[in-house]
VEXKOL-782797 format. One line per 5 residues: number of its first residue (from 1); for each residue x, y, z of N, C-alpha, C. Coordinates in nm, 2 decimals, padded with zeros to 4 digits. Example, Ala and Ser with C-alpha at 12.3 -4.5 7.8 and 13.67 -1.06 7.14 Angstrom:
<rs>
1 = 01.32:-00.57:00.78:01.23:-00.45:00.78:01.32:-00.33:00.78  01.28:-00.22:00.71:01.37:-00.11:00.71:01.29:00.00:00.79
</rs>
This chain:
<rs>
1 = 05.45:03.73:-04.93:05.45:03.74:-04.79:05.32:03.70:-04.73  05.32:03.63:-04.62:05.20:03.58:-04.56:05.12:03.70:-04.50  04.99:03.70:-04.52:04.90:03.80:-04.46:04.79:03.74:-04.38  04.74:03.81:-04.28:04.62:03.77:-04.20:04.51:03.87:-04.23  04.40:03.82:-04.28:04.29:03.90:-04.33:04.17:03.88:-04.24
6 = 04.13:03.99:-04.18:04.00:03.99:-04.10:03.89:04.05:-04.18  03.78:03.99:-04.19:03.66:04.04:-04.27:03.54:04.06:-04.18  03.49:04.18:-04.19:03.37:04.22:-04.12:03.26:04.22:-04.23  03.18:04.11:-04.22:03.08:04.08:-04.33:02.94:04.13:-04.30  02.88:04.20:-04.39:02.74:04.24:-04.38:02.66:04.18:-04.50
11 = 02.53:04.21:-04.50:02.45:04.15:-04.61:02.49:04.21:-04.75  02.52:04.33:-04.76:02.55:04.39:-04.89:02.69:04.45:-04.90  02.77:04.44:-04.80:02.90:04.49:-04.81:02.99:04.42:-04.71  03.12:04.44:-04.72:03.22:04.39:-04.62:03.34:04.48:-04.62  03.41:04.47:-04.50:03.53:04.54:-04.48:03.64:04.44:-04.45
16 = 03.76:04.46:-04.52:03.87:04.36:-04.50:03.99:04.44:-04.45  04.06:04.38:-04.35:04.19:04.43:-04.30:04.30:04.33:-04.34  04.39:04.38:-04.42:04.51:04.30:-04.46:04.62:04.33:-04.36  04.66:04.23:-04.28:04.77:04.25:-04.19:04.89:04.16:-04.22  05.00:04.23:-04.25:05.12:04.16:-04.29:05.20:04.12:-04.16
21 = 05.28:04.02:-04.17:05.36:03.97:-04.06:05.45:04.08:-04.00  05.48:04.18:-04.08:05.56:04.29:-04.04:05.48:04.39:-03.95  05.35:04.38:-03.95:05.27:04.47:-03.87:05.20:04.57:-03.96  05.24:04.58:-04.08:05.18:04.68:-04.18:05.03:04.63:-04.21  04.94:04.72:-04.21:04.80:04.68:-04.24:04.73:04.78:-04.33
26 = 04.64:04.72:-04.41:04.56:04.80:-04.51:04.42:04.76:-04.49  04.33:04.86:-04.48:04.19:04.84:-04.47:04.11:04.88:-04.59  04.02:04.80:-04.64:03.95:04.83:-04.76:03.81:04.78:-04.75  03.71:04.86:-04.79:03.57:04.81:-04.79:03.52:04.78:-04.93  03.43:04.69:-04.95:03.38:04.64:-05.08:03.23:04.62:-05.07
31 = 03.16:04.65:-05.18:03.02:04.60:-05.19:03.02:04.45:-05.21  02.93:04.38:-05.16:02.93:04.23:-05.18:02.93:04.20:-05.33  02.86:04.28:-05.41:02.86:04.25:-05.55:02.99:04.26:-05.62  03.09:04.33:-05.55:03.23:04.34:-05.60:03.32:04.24:-05.54  03.27:04.12:-05.50:03.35:04.02:-05.44:03.46:03.97:-05.53
36 = 03.44:03.97:-05.66:03.55:03.93:-05.75:03.67:04.03:-05.74  03.64:04.16:-05.71:03.75:04.25:-05.70:03.83:04.21:-05.57  03.77:04.17:-05.47:03.84:04.13:-05.35:03.92:04.01:-05.37  03.86:03.91:-05.44:03.93:03.79:-05.47:04.06:03.81:-05.55  04.07:03.91:-05.63:04.19:03.94:-05.71:04.30:03.99:-05.62
41 = 04.27:04.03:-05.50:04.37:04.08:-05.40:04.43:03.97:-05.32  04.38:03.85:-05.33:04.42:03.74:-05.24:04.53:03.66:-05.30  04.61:03.60:-05.21:04.72:03.51:-05.25:04.71:03.38:-05.19  04.78:03.28:-05.24:04.77:03.14:-05.18:04.83:03.13:-05.04  04.90:03.23:-04.99:04.96:03.23:-04.86:04.87:03.29:-04.75
46 = 04.76:03.36:-04.79:04.68:03.43:-04.70:04.60:03.34:-04.61  04.58:03.39:-04.48:04.48:03.33:-04.39:04.37:03.43:-04.37  04.25:03.38:-04.37:04.13:03.47:-04.36:04.04:03.43:-04.24  03.98:03.53:-04.18:03.89:03.50:-04.07:03.77:03.59:-04.08  03.65:03.53:-04.05:03.53:03.61:-04.04:03.43:03.55:-03.94
51 = 03.35:03.63:-03.89:03.25:03.57:-03.79:03.14:03.50:-03.86  03.09:03.39:-03.80:02.97:03.32:-03.85:02.85:03.41:-03.86  02.79:03.41:-03.97:02.66:03.49:-03.99:02.58:03.42:-04.10  02.47:03.48:-04.14:02.38:03.42:-04.24:02.45:03.39:-04.38  02.54:03.48:-04.42:02.60:03.46:-04.55:02.75:03.43:-04.55
56 = 02.79:03.39:-04.43:02.94:03.36:-04.42:02.98:03.24:-04.49  02.89:03.13:-04.50:02.93:03.01:-04.58:02.94:03.04:-04.73  02.85:03.13:-04.77:02.86:03.17:-04.91:02.99:03.24:-04.94  03.02:03.33:-04.85:03.15:03.41:-04.87:03.27:03.32:-04.86  03.27:03.23:-04.77:03.39:03.13:-04.76:03.40:03.05:-04.88
61 = 03.28:03.00:-04.93:03.28:02.92:-05.05:03.34:02.99:-05.17  03.32:03.13:-05.18:03.37:03.21:-05.29:03.52:03.23:-05.28  03.58:03.24:-05.16:03.72:03.28:-05.15:03.81:03.16:-05.11  03.76:03.05:-05.07:03.84:02.94:-05.02:03.95:02.90:-05.11  03.92:02.89:-05.24:04.02:02.84:-05.34:04.13:02.94:-05.37
66 = 04.11:03.06:-05.32:04.21:03.17:-05.35:04.31:03.20:-05.24  04.29:03.13:-05.12:04.38:03.15:-05.01:04.43:03.02:-04.95  04.52:03.04:-04.85:04.57:02.92:-04.78:04.47:02.85:-04.69  04.40:02.92:-04.61:04.31:02.87:-04.52:04.21:02.98:-04.47  04.08:02.93:-04.45:03.98:03.03:-04.41:03.92:02.98:-04.27
71 = 03.90:03.07:-04.18:03.85:03.04:-04.05:03.72:03.10:-04.02  03.62:03.02:-03.97:03.49:03.08:-03.93:03.49:03.09:-03.78  03.46:03.21:-03.74:03.47:03.24:-03.59:03.34:03.24:-03.52  03.34:03.18:-03.40:03.22:03.18:-03.32:03.20:03.31:-03.25  03.10:03.39:-03.29:03.08:03.53:-03.23:03.04:03.52:-03.09
76 = 02.98:03.41:-03.05:02.94:03.40:-02.91:03.05:03.38:-02.81  03.17:03.34:-02.86:03.29:03.32:-02.78:03.39:03.43:-02.80  03.37:03.50:-02.91:03.47:03.61:-02.94:03.40:03.75:-02.91  03.41:03.78:-02.78:03.34:03.90:-02.73:03.41:04.03:-02.75  03.54:04.02:-02.80:03.62:04.14:-02.81:03.55:04.24:-02.90
81 = 03.49:04.19:-03.01:03.43:04.28:-03.10:03.30:04.34:-03.05  03.21:04.26:-02.99:03.08:04.31:-02.94:03.10:04.40:-02.82  03.21:04.39:-02.75:03.23:04.48:-02.63:03.33:04.59:-02.65  03.37:04.60:-02.78:03.47:04.70:-02.81:03.41:04.84:-02.79  03.49:04.93:-02.73:03.45:05.07:-02.70:03.43:05.15:-02.84
86 = 03.52:05.11:-02.93:03.52:05.18:-03.06:03.47:05.07:-03.16  03.34:05.07:-03.19:03.29:04.96:-03.28:03.26:05.01:-03.42  03.35:04.99:-03.51:03.33:05.03:-03.65:03.36:04.91:-03.73  03.32:04.91:-03.86:03.35:04.80:-03.95:03.50:04.78:-03.96  03.57:04.89:-03.97:03.72:04.89:-03.99:03.79:04.83:-03.86
91 = 03.74:04.87:-03.75:03.80:04.83:-03.62:03.77:04.68:-03.60  03.65:04.63:-03.63:03.61:04.49:-03.62:03.70:04.40:-03.71  03.72:04.45:-03.83:03.80:04.37:-03.93:03.95:04.37:-03.88  03.99:04.48:-03.82:04.13:04.49:-03.77:04.15:04.40:-03.65  04.05:04.39:-03.56:04.06:04.30:-03.45:04.06:04.15:-03.49
96 = 03.98:04.12:-03.59:03.99:03.98:-03.64:04.12:03.95:-03.70  04.18:04.04:-03.78:04.31:04.01:-03.84:04.42:04.00:-03.73  04.41:04.09:-03.63:04.51:04.08:-03.52:04.51:03.96:-03.44  04.39:03.92:-03.40:04.37:03.79:-03.32:04.40:03.67:-03.40  04.37:03.68:-03.53:04.41:03.56:-03.62:04.56:03.55:-03.62
101 = 04.63:03.66:-03.63:04.78:03.65:-03.64:04.84:03.59:-03.51  04.77:03.61:-03.40:04.82:03.55:-03.27:04.77:03.41:-03.24  04.68:03.36:-03.33:04.62:03.23:-03.31:04.53:03.23:-03.19  04.45:03.33:-03.17:04.37:03.35:-03.05:04.22:03.35:-03.08  04.18:03.31:-03.20:04.04:03.32:-03.23:03.97:03.19:-03.20
106 = 03.85:03.20:-03.14:03.77:03.07:-03.11:03.69:03.03:-03.24  03.73:02.92:-03.30:03.68:02.88:-03.43:03.54:02.81:-03.41  03.45:02.84:-03.51:03.32:02.78:-03.52:03.33:02.66:-03.60  03.24:02.56:-03.58:03.24:02.44:-03.67:03.19:02.48:-03.81  03.26:02.43:-03.91:03.21:02.45:-04.05:03.14:02.33:-04.10
111 = 03.04:02.35:-04.18:02.97:02.23:-04.24:02.95:02.25:-04.39  02.94:02.14:-04.46:02.92:02.15:-04.60:02.79:02.21:-04.64  02.77:02.25:-04.76:02.65:02.32:-04.81:02.53:02.24:-04.79  02.53:02.11:-04.82:02.41:02.03:-04.80:02.37:02.02:-04.66  02.46:01.99:-04.57:02.43:01.99:-04.43:02.37:02.12:-04.38
116 = 02.43:02.23:-04.42:02.38:02.36:-04.38:02.24:02.38:-04.43  02.21:02.34:-04.55:02.07:02.36:-04.60:01.97:02.27:-04.53  02.01:02.15:-04.49:01.93:02.06:-04.41:01.90:02.12:-04.28  02.01:02.17:-04.22:01.99:02.24:-04.08:01.90:02.35:-04.09  01.91:02.43:-04.20:01.82:02.54:-04.21:01.67:02.50:-04.23
121 = 01.65:02.39:-04.31:01.52:02.33:-04.32:01.46:02.28:-04.19  01.55:02.22:-04.11:01.51:02.17:-03.98:01.46:02.29:-03.89  01.54:02.40:-03.90:01.51:02.52:-03.82:01.37:02.58:-03.87  01.34:02.57:-04.00:01.22:02.62:-04.05:01.10:02.53:-04.00  01.12:02.40:-04.00:01.02:02.31:-03.94:00.99:02.35:-03.79
126 = 01.10:02.37:-03.72:01.08:02.40:-03.58:01.00:02.52:-03.56  01.02:02.63:-03.64:00.95:02.75:-03.63:00.80:02.73:-03.66  00.78:02.65:-03.77:00.64:02.62:-03.81:00.56:02.54:-03.70  00.63:02.45:-03.64:00.57:02.37:-03.53:00.53:02.46:-03.42  00.62:02.55:-03.38:00.59:02.64:-03.27:00.48:02.74:-03.30
131 = 00.47:02.78:-03.43:00.37:02.87:-03.47:00.23:02.80:-03.47  00.23:02.67:-03.51:00.11:02.59:-03.51:00.06:02.57:-03.37  00.16:02.54:-03.28:00.12:02.52:-03.13:00.06:02.65:-03.07  00.12:02.76:-03.11:00.07:02.89:-03.06:-00.07:02.91:-03.10  -00.10:02.88:-03.23:-00.24:02.91:-03.28:-00.34:02.81:-03.22
136 = -00.29:02.68:-03.20:-00.38:02.59:-03.13:-00.41:02.63:-02.99  -00.31:02.68:-02.92:-00.34:02.73:-02.78:-00.44:02.85:-02.79  -00.43:02.93:-02.89:-00.53:03.04:-02.90:-00.67:02.99:-02.92  -00.68:02.88:-03.00:-00.81:02.82:-03.02:-00.87:02.76:-02.89  -00.78:02.70:-02.81:-00.82:02.65:-02.68:-00.87:02.76:-02.59
141 = -00.80:02.87:-02.59:-00.83:02.99:-02.51:-00.97:03.05:-02.54  -00.99:03.06:-02.68:-01.12:03.11:-02.72:-01.24:03.03:-02.68  -01.22:02.90:-02.70:-01.33:02.81:-02.66:-01.35:02.79:-02.51  -01.24:02.80:-02.44:-01.25:02.79:-02.29:-01.32:02.91:-02.24  -01.30:03.03:-02.30:-01.37:03.15:-02.26:-01.52:03.14:-02.28
146 = -01.56:03.04:-02.37:-01.71:03.02:-02.39:-01.76:02.90:-02.32  -01.67:02.85:-02.23:-01.72:02.73:-02.15:-01.71:02.60:-02.23  -01.63:02.59:-02.33:-01.61:02.47:-02.41:-01.47:02.42:-02.40  -01.45:02.30:-02.36:-01.32:02.25:-02.34:-01.29:02.14:-02.44  -01.17:02.16:-02.51:-01.12:02.06:-02.60:-01.01:01.98:-02.55
151 = -01.00:01.85:-02.58:-00.88:01.78:-02.55:-00.76:01.82:-02.64  -00.64:01.82:-02.59:-00.53:01.87:-02.67:-00.51:01.79:-02.80  -00.55:01.66:-02.79:-00.53:01.57:-02.91:-00.64:01.60:-03.02  -00.74:01.67:-02.99:-00.85:01.69:-03.09:-00.81:01.79:-03.20  -00.71:01.87:-03.17:-00.66:01.96:-03.28:-00.55:01.90:-03.36
156 = -00.52:01.78:-03.34:-00.42:01.71:-03.42:-00.48:01.64:-03.54  -00.61:01.63:-03.55:-00.67:01.57:-03.67:-00.76:01.67:-03.75  -00.78:01.63:-03.87:-00.86:01.72:-03.96:-01.00:01.72:-03.91  -01.05:01.61:-03.86:-01.19:01.60:-03.81:-01.20:01.70:-03.69  -01.11:01.70:-03.60:-01.11:01.79:-03.48:-01.11:01.93:-03.52
161 = -01.02:01.96:-03.62:-01.01:02.10:-03.66:-01.14:02.15:-03.73  -01.20:02.06:-03.81:-01.32:02.10:-03.88:-01.44:02.12:-03.77  -01.43:02.04:-03.67:-01.54:02.05:-03.57:-01.53:02.19:-03.49  -01.41:02.24:-03.48:-01.39:02.37:-03.41:-01.47:02.48:-03.48  -01.48:02.47:-03.62:-01.55:02.57:-03.69:-01.69:02.59:-03.65
166 = -01.75:02.48:-03.60:-01.89:02.48:-03.57:-01.92:02.51:-03.42  -01.81:02.54:-03.34:-01.83:02.56:-03.20:-01.85:02.70:-03.16  -01.84:02.79:-03.25:-01.85:02.93:-03.21:-02.00:02.97:-03.18  -02.01:03.06:-03.08:-02.15:03.10:-03.04:-02.19:03.24:-03.09  -02.10:03.30:-03.17:-02.14:03.43:-03.23:-02.05:03.45:-03.36
171 = -02.09:03.55:-03.44:-02.03:03.56:-03.57:-01.88:03.60:-03.56  -01.84:03.69:-03.47:-01.70:03.73:-03.46:-01.62:03.61:-03.42  -01.66:03.53:-03.32:-01.59:03.41:-03.28:-01.58:03.31:-03.40  -01.69:03.30:-03.47:-01.69:03.21:-03.59:-01.58:03.25:-03.69  -01.57:03.38:-03.72:-01.47:03.43:-03.81:-01.33:03.40:-03.76
176 = -01.31:03.43:-03.63:-01.18:03.41:-03.57:-01.13:03.27:-03.58  -01.22:03.18:-03.54:-01.19:03.04:-03.54:-01.16:02.98:-03.68  -01.24:03.03:-03.78:-01.22:02.99:-03.91:-01.08:03.03:-03.96  -01.04:03.15:-03.93:-00.91:03.20:-03.97:-00.80:03.12:-03.91  -00.82:03.09:-03.78:-00.71:03.02:-03.71:-00.70:02.87:-03.76
181 = -00.82:02.81:-03.78:-00.81:02.67:-03.84:-00.75:02.67:-03.97  -00.78:02.77:-04.06:-00.71:02.77:-04.19:-00.56:02.78:-04.18  -00.52:02.87:-04.09:-00.37:02.89:-04.07:-00.31:02.76:-04.01  -00.37:02.70:-03.92:-00.32:02.58:-03.86:-00.31:02.47:-03.97  -00.41:02.45:-04.05:-00.40:02.35:-04.15:-00.29:02.38:-04.25
186 = -00.27:02.51:-04.29:-00.17:02.54:-04.38:-00.03:02.51:-04.32  -00.01:02.55:-04.19:00.11:02.52:-04.12:00.14:02.37:-04.12  00.04:02.29:-04.08:00.05:02.15:-04.07:00.09:02.09:-04.20  00.04:02.14:-04.31:00.07:02.09:-04.45:00.21:02.12:-04.48  00.26:02.24:-04.44:00.40:02.27:-04.47:00.49:02.19:-04.39
191 = 00.46:02.16:-04.26:00.54:02.08:-04.17:00.55:01.94:-04.23  00.44:01.88:-04.28:00.44:01.75:-04.34:00.53:01.75:-04.47  00.52:01.85:-04.55:00.61:01.86:-04.67:00.76:01.85:-04.63  00.79:01.93:-04.53:00.93:01.93:-04.48:00.97:01.79:-04.43  00.89:01.73:-04.35:00.92:01.60:-04.29:00.94:01.49:-04.40
196 = 00.85:01.50:-04.50:00.87:01.40:-04.61:01.01:01.42:-04.68  01.05:01.55:-04.70:01.18:01.58:-04.76:01.29:01.53:-04.67  01.28:01.54:-04.54:01.38:01.50:-04.45:01.40:01.35:-04.45  01.29:01.28:-04.48:01.29:01.13:-04.48:01.36:01.07:-04.60  01.38:01.15:-04.70:01.43:01.10:-04.83:01.57:01.04:-04.81
201 = 01.61:00.93:-04.87:01.74:00.87:-04.85:01.86:00.97:-04.89  01.84:01.05:-04.99:01.95:01.14:-05.03:01.97:01.25:-04.92  01.88:01.27:-04.83:01.89:01.37:-04.73:01.93:01.31:-04.59  01.97:01.18:-04.59:02.00:01.11:-04.47:02.15:01.12:-04.45  02.20:01.20:-04.35:02.34:01.22:-04.33:02.40:01.10:-04.25
206 = 02.53:01.09:-04.24:02.59:00.99:-04.16:02.54:00.99:-04.02  02.51:00.88:-03.96:02.45:00.87:-03.83:02.30:00.87:-03.82  02.24:00.89:-03.94:02.09:00.89:-03.94:02.03:00.76:-03.90  02.08:00.65:-03.96:02.03:00.52:-03.93:02.05:00.48:-03.78  02.16:00.52:-03.73:02.19:00.49:-03.59:02.09:00.56:-03.50
211 = 02.07:00.69:-03.52:01.97:00.77:-03.44:01.83:00.72:-03.46  01.79:00.69:-03.58:01.66:00.64:-03.61:01.63:00.51:-03.54  01.73:00.43:-03.50:01.71:00.31:-03.44:01.68:00.32:-03.29  01.69:00.45:-03.24:01.66:00.47:-03.10:01.51:00.50:-03.09  01.44:00.42:-03.01:01.30:00.44:-03.00:01.27:00.57:-02.93
216 = 01.20:00.66:-03.01:01.16:00.79:-02.96:01.22:00.90:-03.05  01.31:00.87:-03.13:01.37:00.97:-03.22:01.30:00.97:-03.36  01.30:00.85:-03.42:01.23:00.84:-03.55:01.31:00.90:-03.66  01.25:00.90:-03.78:01.32:00.94:-03.90:01.34:01.09:-03.90  01.23:01.17:-03.87:01.24:01.31:-03.87:01.34:01.36:-03.76
221 = 01.33:01.31:-03.64:01.42:01.35:-03.54:01.56:01.31:-03.57  01.59:01.20:-03.63:01.72:01.16:-03.68:01.78:01.26:-03.78  01.69:01.30:-03.87:01.74:01.39:-03.97:01.78:01.53:-03.91  01.69:01.57:-03.81:01.72:01.70:-03.75:01.84:01.69:-03.66  01.86:01.59:-03.58:01.97:01.58:-03.49:02.10:01.56:-03.56
226 = 02.10:01.48:-03.67:02.22:01.45:-03.74:02.27:01.58:-03.82  02.18:01.66:-03.86:02.21:01.79:-03.93:02.27:01.89:-03.83  02.23:01.89:-03.70:02.28:01.98:-03.60:02.41:01.93:-03.54  02.42:01.80:-03.51:02.54:01.74:-03.45:02.65:01.73:-03.55  02.63:01.68:-03.67:02.73:01.67:-03.77:02.82:01.55:-03.73
231 = 02.95:01.57:-03.75:03.05:01.47:-03.72:03.07:01.45:-03.57  03.04:01.34:-03.52:03.05:01.31:-03.38:03.19:01.31:-03.33  03.28:01.29:-03.42:03.42:01.29:-03.39:03.48:01.42:-03.35  03.40:01.53:-03.38:03.44:01.66:-03.34:03.43:01.68:-03.19  03.36:01.59:-03.12:03.33:01.61:-02.97:03.41:01.50:-02.90
236 = 03.49:01.55:-02.80:03.57:01.46:-02.72:03.49:01.36:-02.64  03.38:01.40:-02.58:03.29:01.32:-02.50:03.15:01.38:-02.50  03.06:01.31:-02.43:02.92:01.35:-02.43:02.91:01.49:-02.36  02.99:01.53:-02.27:02.99:01.66:-02.20:03.01:01.77:-02.30  03.11:01.75:-02.40:03.14:01.85:-02.50:03.02:01.87:-02.59
241 = 02.95:01.76:-02.62:02.83:01.76:-02.71:02.72:01.84:-02.64  02.70:01.81:-02.51:02.60:01.88:-02.43:02.63:02.03:-02.42  02.76:02.07:-02.41:02.80:02.21:-02.41:02.77:02.27:-02.54  02.79:02.20:-02.65:02.77:02.25:-02.79:02.62:02.28:-02.80  02.53:02.21:-02.74:02.39:02.23:-02.75:02.34:02.32:-02.64
246 = 02.43:02.37:-02.55:02.38:02.46:-02.45:02.31:02.40:-02.34  02.34:02.27:-02.31:02.27:02.19:-02.20:02.35:02.18:-02.08  02.45:02.26:-02.06:02.53:02.25:-01.94:02.50:02.38:-01.86  02.51:02.37:-01.72:02.48:02.48:-01.64:02.59:02.59:-01.64  02.54:02.71:-01.61:02.64:02.82:-01.59:02.71:02.80:-01.46
251 = 02.84:02.82:-01.45:02.91:02.80:-01.32:02.98:02.93:-01.28  02.95:02.97:-01.16:03.02:03.09:-01.10:03.10:03.04:-00.98  03.22:03.09:-00.98:03.31:03.05:-00.87:03.37:03.17:-00.80  03.37:03.17:-00.67:03.42:03.27:-00.59:03.49:03.21:-00.47  03.62:03.21:-00.47:03.69:03.14:-00.36:03.67:02.99:-00.36
256 = 03.62:02.94:-00.25:03.59:02.80:-00.25:03.45:02.76:-00.29  03.37:02.86:-00.32:03.23:02.83:-00.36:03.21:02.82:-00.51  03.13:02.72:-00.55:03.09:02.71:-00.69:02.94:02.71:-00.69  02.88:02.80:-00.77:02.74:02.81:-00.79:02.70:02.77:-00.93  02.60:02.67:-00.94:02.55:02.63:-01.06:02.42:02.69:-01.09
261 = 02.41:02.75:-01.21:02.29:02.82:-01.25:02.21:02.75:-01.35  02.13:02.82:-01.43:02.05:02.77:-01.54:02.15:02.72:-01.65  02.09:02.64:-01.74:02.17:02.60:-01.86:02.21:02.72:-01.94  02.32:02.71:-02.02:02.37:02.82:-02.09:02.29:02.86:-02.21  02.22:02.76:-02.27:02.14:02.78:-02.39:02.22:02.84:-02.51
266 = 02.35:02.81:-02.50:02.43:02.85:-02.62:02.43:02.74:-02.72  02.46:02.77:-02.84:02.46:02.66:-02.94:02.32:02.66:-03.01  02.29:02.55:-03.07:02.17:02.53:-03.15:02.04:02.53:-03.07  01.96:02.63:-03.09:01.83:02.63:-03.02:01.74:02.53:-03.08  01.75:02.51:-03.21:01.67:02.40:-03.28:01.71:02.27:-03.23
271 = 01.84:02.24:-03.21:01.89:02.12:-03.17:01.84:02.08:-03.03  01.84:02.18:-02.94:01.78:02.16:-02.80:01.63:02.13:-02.81  01.56:02.20:-02.89:01.42:02.19:-02.90:01.38:02.05:-02.95  01.45:02.00:-03.06:01.43:01.87:-03.11:01.46:01.76:-03.01  01.58:01.78:-02.94:01.62:01.68:-02.84:01.52:01.67:-02.73
276 = 01.46:01.78:-02.68:01.36:01.77:-02.58:01.24:01.70:-02.63  01.19:01.73:-02.75:01.08:01.67:-02.80:01.10:01.52:-02.81  01.21:01.48:-02.86:01.24:01.33:-02.87:01.25:01.27:-02.73  01.30:01.34:-02.63:01.31:01.29:-02.50:01.18:01.26:-02.44  01.08:01.35:-02.46:00.94:01.32:-02.41:00.89:01.19:-02.47
281 = 00.92:01.17:-02.60:00.87:01.04:-02.66:00.95:00.92:-02.61  01.08:00.94:-02.59:01.16:00.82:-02.55:01.13:00.78:-02.41  01.08:00.87:-02.32:01.04:00.84:-02.19:00.93:00.74:-02.18  00.84:00.75:-02.28:00.73:00.66:-02.29:00.77:00.51:-02.32  00.89:00.50:-02.38:00.93:00.36:-02.42:01.04:00.31:-02.34
286 = 01.13:00.39:-02.29:01.25:00.35:-02.21:01.22:00.35:-02.06  01.22:00.23:-02.00:01.20:00.22:-01.85:01.30:00.30:-01.78  01.43:00.29:-01.83:01.54:00.36:-01.76:01.52:00.51:-01.76  01.48:00.57:-01.88:01.46:00.71:-01.89:01.34:00.76:-01.81  01.24:00.67:-01.82:01.11:00.70:-01.75:01.14:00.71:-01.60
291 = 01.21:00.61:-01.54:01.24:00.61:-01.40:01.33:00.73:-01.36  01.42:00.77:-01.45:01.51:00.88:-01.42:01.43:01.01:-01.42  01.34:01.03:-01.51:01.26:01.15:-01.51:01.17:01.15:-01.39  01.11:01.04:-01.36:01.02:01.04:-01.24:01.09:01.07:-01.11  01.21:01.03:-01.10:01.29:01.06:-00.98:01.32:01.20:-00.97
296 = 01.35:01.27:-01.08:01.38:01.41:-01.08:01.26:01.49:-01.06  01.15:01.44:-01.12:01.02:01.52:-01.11:00.97:01.52:-00.97  01.00:01.42:-00.89:00.96:01.43:-00.75:01.03:01.53:-00.67  01.14:01.59:-00.73:01.22:01.69:-00.65:01.22:01.83:-00.73  01.19:01.82:-00.86:01.21:01.95:-00.93:01.08:01.97:-01.02
301 = 01.08:02.09:-01.08:00.97:02.12:-01.18:00.98:02.03:-01.30  00.87:02.02:-01.38:00.87:01.94:-01.50:00.98:01.99:-01.60  00.99:02.13:-01.61:01.09:02.18:-01.70:01.23:02.14:-01.67  01.27:02.15:-01.54:01.40:02.12:-01.50:01.43:01.97:-01.52  01.32:01.89:-01.48:01.34:01.74:-01.49:01.36:01.70:-01.64
306 = 01.28:01.76:-01.73:01.29:01.71:-01.87:01.43:01.76:-01.93  01.48:01.87:-01.89:01.61:01.92:-01.94:01.72:01.82:-01.89  01.71:01.79:-01.76:01.81:01.70:-01.71:01.80:01.56:-01.78  01.68:01.51:-01.80:01.66:01.38:-01.87:01.71:01.39:-02.01  01.69:01.51:-02.08:01.74:01.53:-02.22:01.89:01.52:-02.22
311 = 01.95:01.57:-02.12:02.10:01.57:-02.11:02.15:01.42:-02.10  02.08:01.34:-02.02:02.11:01.20:-02.00:02.09:01.13:-02.14  01.97:01.16:-02.20:01.94:01.10:-02.33:02.05:01.14:-02.43  02.10:01.26:-02.43:02.21:01.30:-02.52:02.33:01.22:-02.50  02.36:01.17:-02.38:02.47:01.08:-02.35:02.45:00.95:-02.43
316 = 02.33:00.90:-02.43:02.30:00.78:-02.51:02.32:00.80:-02.66  02.27:00.92:-02.70:02.29:00.95:-02.84:02.44:00.96:-02.88  02.52:01.02:-02.79:02.66:01.03:-02.82:02.72:00.89:-02.83  02.69:00.81:-02.73:02.74:00.67:-02.73:02.70:00.60:-02.86  02.58:00.62:-02.90:02.52:00.55:-03.02:02.60:00.59:-03.15
321 = 02.62:00.72:-03.16:02.69:00.77:-03.28:02.84:00.74:-03.27  02.90:00.75:-03.16:03.04:00.73:-03.14:03.08:00.59:-03.18  03.00:00.49:-03.15:03.03:00.35:-03.18:02.94:00.29:-03.29  02.87:00.38:-03.36:02.79:00.34:-03.48:02.70:00.23:-03.44  02.63:00.24:-03.34:02.54:00.14:-03.29:02.40:00.15:-03.36
326 = 02.35:00.03:-03.40:02.21:00.02:-03.45:02.14:-00.07:-03.34  02.03:-00.01:-03.29:01.96:-00.08:-03.18:01.86:-00.17:-03.24  01.86:-00.29:-03.19:01.76:-00.39:-03.22:01.63:-00.37:-03.13  01.65:-00.34:-03.01:01.55:-00.32:-02.91:01.60:-00.22:-02.81  01.59:-00.09:-02.84:01.64:00.02:-02.76:01.59:00.02:-02.61
331 = 01.46:00.00:-02.59:01.40:00.00:-02.45:01.47:-00.10:-02.36  01.50:-00.22:-02.42:01.56:-00.33:-02.35:01.71:-00.34:-02.36  01.77:-00.24:-02.43:01.92:-00.23:-02.44:01.98:-00.34:-02.53  01.91:-00.39:-02.63:01.96:-00.49:-02.72:02.01:-00.43:-02.85  02.14:-00.45:-02.87:02.21:-00.40:-02.99:02.21:-00.49:-03.11
336 = 02.17:-00.44:-03.23:02.17:-00.52:-03.35:02.31:-00.53:-03.41  02.37:-00.41:-03.42:02.51:-00.41:-03.48:02.59:-00.29:-03.43  02.72:-00.30:-03.44:02.81:-00.20:-03.39:02.92:-00.19:-03.49  02.96:-00.06:-03.53:03.07:-00.04:-03.62:03.18:00.04:-03.56  03.26:00.09:-03.64:03.38:00.17:-03.60:03.35:00.32:-03.63
341 = 03.41:00.41:-03.55:03.39:00.55:-03.57:03.43:00.59:-03.71  03.35:00.67:-03.78:03.39:00.72:-03.91:03.36:00.86:-03.92  03.44:00.94:-04.00:03.41:01.08:-04.02:03.29:01.10:-04.10  03.22:01.21:-04.07:03.10:01.24:-04.15:03.14:01.30:-04.28
</rs>
């Protein structure tokens, strides 16, 4: 008999609700180390659902061959659990099983293990870049308080970082600057190591070459965006891709009025961050994007203008991936080759 199984998964344990088509249900909790015991209860007719979390891909990989189908649920869209008045592991698992049986669960996109690991590595790089930027800003603040002004570009080179060590006017400042410079150098070395790994041919996902041909994205940006976007065929159009990255505005409607707010920021934070970084670079090369940004900047803040330009740039990225375009000269719109859509 077919069953619908909802799983509330944690780091060291999980709770499963087995729901039969007759409505009969059984709830059982397991330590994660006893996953084999859970697998013995499964049948080839079972459907299983669990929310996306840190170890959900591992869990699915362990049980997928023992059931009919496994579903990964987007917790951001499935608010029934998070807003439940009675929130227990048993209740959460029961709700997943019930909604699975009705076909009402919002599915999350699943990715293979290699893409997931690349995406994780890209996320680590993004965190290291932000940490390095924060420490560089601290260096600027310390020196500015002493009446010494550095150009932003001076902290991008080893020479500039070494010069900072000699700019302190007292022992405590000298100690602080030395510690900051050491940390910045360590972070920059780690970032470089990750970037070299992302550039390796074996880590280049489908669409990498297409993205890298866009002036402003480069090899690292292509690796990052391809790991986040995945199979472009999953998105009906550029607007759906923008929604996936959280680049569409919130909309409130009351009667005949529609109010557009800030972007939703749902989806991949790393993907948005990398896209915005690439957009800043692309603006320097593309007259079209530069003019678009300048027009918006005359009316809006720099932050709003760059987000809107990133959304437009994402439309170009979607078009490039959808039609497998390799750009000969992106700034001037010259295409080198164009293929057919293929699944990742």
